[in-house]
C-alpha positions as a printed Julia matrix, in Angstrom:
288×3 Matrix{Float64}:
  -88.77  114.17  -102.3
  -90.31  117.33  -101.7
  -93.27  117.02  -100.11
  -96.48  116.66  -102.31
  -99.43  119.62  -101.79
 -103.04  119.92  -103.24
 -104.26  123.36  -104.25
 -107.21  124.05  -106.45
 -106.84  121.01  -108.65
 -103.34  120.22  -108.7
 -100.85  118.1   -107.24
  -97.27  120.43  -106.44
  -94.2   120.23  -104.82
  -94.9   122.12  -101.51
  -92.26  125.09  -102.23
  -94.18  125.6   -105.73
  -97.82  126.12  -104.06
  -98.98  129.51  -104.01
 -102.85  131.01  -103.61
 -103.65  134.55  -104.7
 -102.7   137.23  -102.0
 -106.49  138.46  -102.16
 -107.62  135.12  -100.78
 -110.36  135.52   -97.65
 -108.47  133.17   -95.95
 -105.64  135.07   -95.91
 -107.39  138.22   -95.14
 -110.21  137.74   -92.99
 -109.8   133.99   -91.8
 -112.74  133.25   -93.9
 -111.92  129.91   -94.14
 -112.5   126.31   -92.75
 -110.59  123.33   -91.7
 -110.17  119.8    -91.21
 -107.45  117.45   -89.5
 -108.06  113.8    -90.5
 -105.64  110.73   -88.87
 -103.87  108.84   -90.8
 -102.86  105.14   -89.59
 -101.58  102.34   -91.99
 -101.87  104.68   -94.8
 -105.62  104.94   -94.25
 -108.16  107.93   -93.25
 -109.44  107.58   -89.51
 -113.18  108.86   -88.82
 -112.85  110.91   -92.25
 -116.56  110.32   -92.85
 -117.29  112.5    -89.31
 -114.61  114.8    -90.09
 -116.37  115.45   -93.8
 -119.83  115.79   -91.6
 -118.29  118.57   -89.39
 -116.77  120.68   -92.77
 -120.02  120.86   -93.98
 -121.53  122.1    -90.74
 -119.01  125.11   -90.94
 -119.31  125.4    -94.49
 -123.26  125.84   -93.61
 -122.5   128.44   -90.6
 -120.72  130.7    -93.05
 -122.77  130.1    -96.14
 -119.93  128.94   -98.11
 -119.71  126.25  -101.1
 -117.38  123.45  -101.06
 -115.4   123.43  -104.48
 -115.55  119.34  -104.78
 -117.84  116.57  -103.72
 -117.31  114.7   -100.74
 -115.91  111.66  -102.6
 -113.75  114.24  -104.51
 -112.17  115.33  -101.27
 -111.29  111.98  -100.27
 -109.6   111.1   -103.57
 -107.72  114.07  -102.7
 -106.82  112.93   -99.43
 -105.66  109.74  -100.51
 -103.59  110.77  -103.25
 -101.75  112.99  -101.05
 -101.23  110.2    -98.76
 -100.22  107.75  -101.7
  -97.59  110.4   -103.04
  -96.17  111.46   -99.86
  -96.33  107.94   -98.65
  -97.69  108.51   -95.33
  -97.94  105.78   -93.14
  -98.87  107.61   -89.72
  -99.8   111.55   -89.33
 -102.48  114.03   -90.24
 -104.21  115.05   -93.73
 -104.65  118.85   -93.59
 -107.88  120.52   -95.39
 -108.67  124.01   -95.91
 -111.19  125.61   -97.6
 -111.6   129.22   -98.07
 -114.66  131.68   -99.88
 -111.76  132.29  -102.47
 -109.91  135.42  -103.9
 -111.69  138.75  -104.07
 -110.62  142.38  -103.99
 -110.63  143.11   -99.98
 -113.78  144.48   -98.57
 -116.06  142.88   -95.37
 -119.08  142.08   -97.23
 -119.26  138.2    -98.7
 -118.15  138.47  -102.26
 -120.53  137.06  -104.94
 -119.24  134.68  -107.88
 -115.59  134.19  -105.82
 -114.48  130.77  -106.19
 -113.47  128.79  -102.94
 -110.08  127.89  -102.62
 -109.14  124.58  -101.53
 -105.66  123.54   -99.87
 -104.25  120.22   -98.62
 -101.45  118.37   -97.17
  -99.98  115.75   -94.87
  -98.02  115.85   -91.93
  -96.15  113.14   -90.49
  -96.96  112.77   -86.57
  -96.99  109.7    -84.13
 -100.15  108.97   -83.21
 -100.06  105.68   -81.5
  -97.17  106.06   -79.27
  -95.73  109.08   -78.29
  -93.9   110.25   -74.35
  -97.02  112.86   -74.0
  -99.13  109.77   -74.04
  -97.06  107.45   -71.69
  -95.92  110.3    -69.3
  -98.69  112.81   -69.81
  -98.84  116.77   -70.18
  -99.17  119.56   -67.93
 -101.34  122.4    -68.73
 -102.13  125.91   -67.3
 -105.4   127.74   -66.99
 -105.49  130.97   -69.23
 -108.91  133.41   -70.15
 -110.87  131.93   -73.19
 -110.41  134.89   -75.47
 -111.39  133.39   -78.58
 -114.63  134.84   -80.92
 -117.93  133.56   -79.59
 -118.41  131.04   -82.18
 -115.46  128.33   -81.65
 -117.92  125.52   -82.84
 -116.99  126.68   -86.5
 -113.64  125.53   -87.02
 -112.18  128.35   -88.99
 -108.52  128.96   -89.32
 -108.88  132.35   -87.04
 -106.91  130.49   -84.44
 -104.55  133.55   -83.43
 -105.88  133.44   -79.34
 -105.53  129.68   -79.42
 -102.26  130.39   -80.81
 -101.45  132.43   -78.24
 -102.66  130.67   -75.39
 -100.67  127.52   -76.51
  -97.78  130.06   -76.33
  -98.49  131.42   -72.78
  -98.32  127.53   -71.86
  -95.17  127.27   -73.34
  -93.27  129.76   -71.64
  -94.68  129.22   -68.36
  -93.03  125.45   -68.73
  -96.3   123.58   -69.75
  -97.44  121.63   -72.9
 -100.9   123.45   -73.25
 -103.51  125.65   -71.9
 -106.85  124.79   -70.5
 -109.57  128.24   -71.63
 -111.49  129.08   -68.77
 -115.03  131.14   -69.68
 -115.79  134.69   -67.68
 -117.27  132.2    -65.13
 -114.51  130.52   -64.23
 -115.69  127.07   -66.22
 -113.7   125.17   -68.68
 -114.63  125.21   -72.01
 -111.66  123.1    -73.67
 -108.05  123.28   -74.44
 -105.81  125.41   -77.01
 -106.86  122.58   -79.42
 -108.43  119.93   -78.0
 -111.66  118.72   -75.67
 -111.01  118.78   -71.86
 -112.4   116.21   -69.5
 -111.9   115.4    -65.7
 -112.52  112.17   -63.79
 -114.13  113.05   -60.45
 -113.16  111.18   -57.13
 -116.06  108.53   -57.85
 -115.09  108.3    -61.59
 -117.02  109.9    -63.38
 -116.46  111.38   -66.75
 -117.25  115.15   -66.81
 -116.88  117.06   -70.33
 -118.52  120.17   -70.99
 -121.95  120.08   -73.31
 -121.86  120.89   -76.71
 -123.0   124.37   -77.62
 -121.45  127.49   -79.14
 -118.59  127.19   -76.41
 -116.71  124.54   -77.72
 -115.61  122.82   -80.89
 -118.11  119.22   -81.55
 -114.95  117.49   -81.71
 -114.71  113.95   -83.64
 -112.52  112.41   -80.99
 -114.69  113.68   -78.21
 -118.05  112.05   -79.78
 -115.82  108.42   -80.23
 -114.63  108.65   -76.59
 -118.21  109.38   -75.0
 -119.24  106.7    -77.25
 -116.55  103.97   -76.14
 -117.19  105.16   -72.38
 -120.48  104.57   -72.18
 -120.58  100.93   -74.12
 -117.68  100.51   -71.11
 -120.24  101.2    -68.62
 -118.51  104.45   -67.66
 -120.64  107.09   -65.86
 -120.63  110.25   -68.18
 -121.72  114.03   -67.12
 -121.84  116.83   -70.0
 -121.54  120.24   -68.22
 -119.46  122.91   -67.5
 -116.77  121.93   -64.51
 -114.7   124.79   -62.63
 -110.85  125.08   -62.36
 -111.21  124.26   -58.86
 -113.2   120.97   -59.65
 -110.3   120.57   -62.24
 -107.76  121.1    -59.85
 -109.5   118.3    -57.12
 -109.87  115.91   -60.09
 -108.55  112.23   -59.94
 -107.94  112.23   -63.45
 -107.79  114.67   -66.39
 -107.27  114.32   -70.15
 -107.76  116.0    -73.41
 -108.86  114.57   -76.61
 -107.96  115.39   -80.43
 -107.36  113.61   -84.01
 -103.34  113.69   -83.97
 -103.38  113.35   -79.82
 -106.29  110.7    -79.34
 -106.09  110.78   -75.63
 -103.75  112.25   -73.67
 -103.61  112.32   -69.75
 -103.01  115.71   -68.22
 -100.77  115.07   -64.89
 -100.66  118.54   -63.77
 -102.96  121.6    -63.81
 -101.32  125.05   -62.9
  -98.13  123.41   -61.06
 -100.72  121.07   -59.22
 -100.26  117.24   -59.74
 -102.83  115.14   -60.49
 -102.68  111.22   -59.52
  -99.26  111.9    -58.35
  -97.94  113.04   -61.53
  -98.69  109.91   -63.83
 -101.66  109.25   -66.21
 -104.52  107.94   -64.62
 -106.07  104.21   -65.23
 -109.1   105.51   -66.4
 -107.85  107.84   -68.61
 -105.1   105.18   -69.85
 -108.19  102.43   -70.26
 -109.93  104.97   -73.12
 -106.86  105.4    -74.8
 -106.14  102.04   -75.33
 -109.94  101.28   -76.26
 -109.94  104.31   -78.95
 -106.52  103.34   -80.19
 -108.18   99.34   -80.62
 -110.53  101.51   -82.65
 -108.56  103.36   -84.9
 -106.28  100.36   -85.62
 -109.21   98.35   -86.66
 -110.37  101.23   -89.15
 -106.81  101.4    -90.27
 -107.11   97.47   -90.8
 -104.53   96.27   -88.36
 -104.79   94.08   -85.58
 -103.15   95.11   -82.38
């Protein structure tokens, strides 16, 4: 059966789905998106994703074509039609179609598309073995806190990592501090077991999983510092990890060819992944 997708009020086989060539998401990356995890056919942390969606829309003075309950109904219908048990639902809203002009159009109807993807969330080789990363300059635009579809710089960083034999890239600002990963928030664990991650600002995306991980860490009595950390500090760390909606928590075992924790996932990272997975399963209505 072909995958069923959503385009502006219609559920269609993916090969029949089209949008206008004048859509501003296509011409200007004038669009925002969210990716919500699905476990046991249920959306995980979706309310927070919708809250961030509205923040992105507001920052760009863009309207949503649907109310939140209507968006949730679309997401759940896609899950049902595609029989998605484990994976993600991708949702994108653009300013709509209008003749090409840098000025925001008036009266354009927003475009909304959504689709599902099957992904292993609970278990994967990367979660069990850890990932390797390289560091590379952060060349993204100045507002990565807005979750837009302008992801070319992140895609270039990811490709640079793959060409170097690594799994991902950590982005470094002009002062030598790590901002985040190509599509994830970044953390280190210092030698005294303090979790360090960059503070929220216009320099990073306010990750939904990031917020939950910090909450779980505080509940567990773990030490946390929200501040910039340098590449040299990351190389000297006891552990490192990244978080994201589809990744949950992934251990970083190598940075720029230097092993951390003897090239194995560290105990604190493993504990945080377990805590987050347990929370996600509870929300999905399962018991581990």
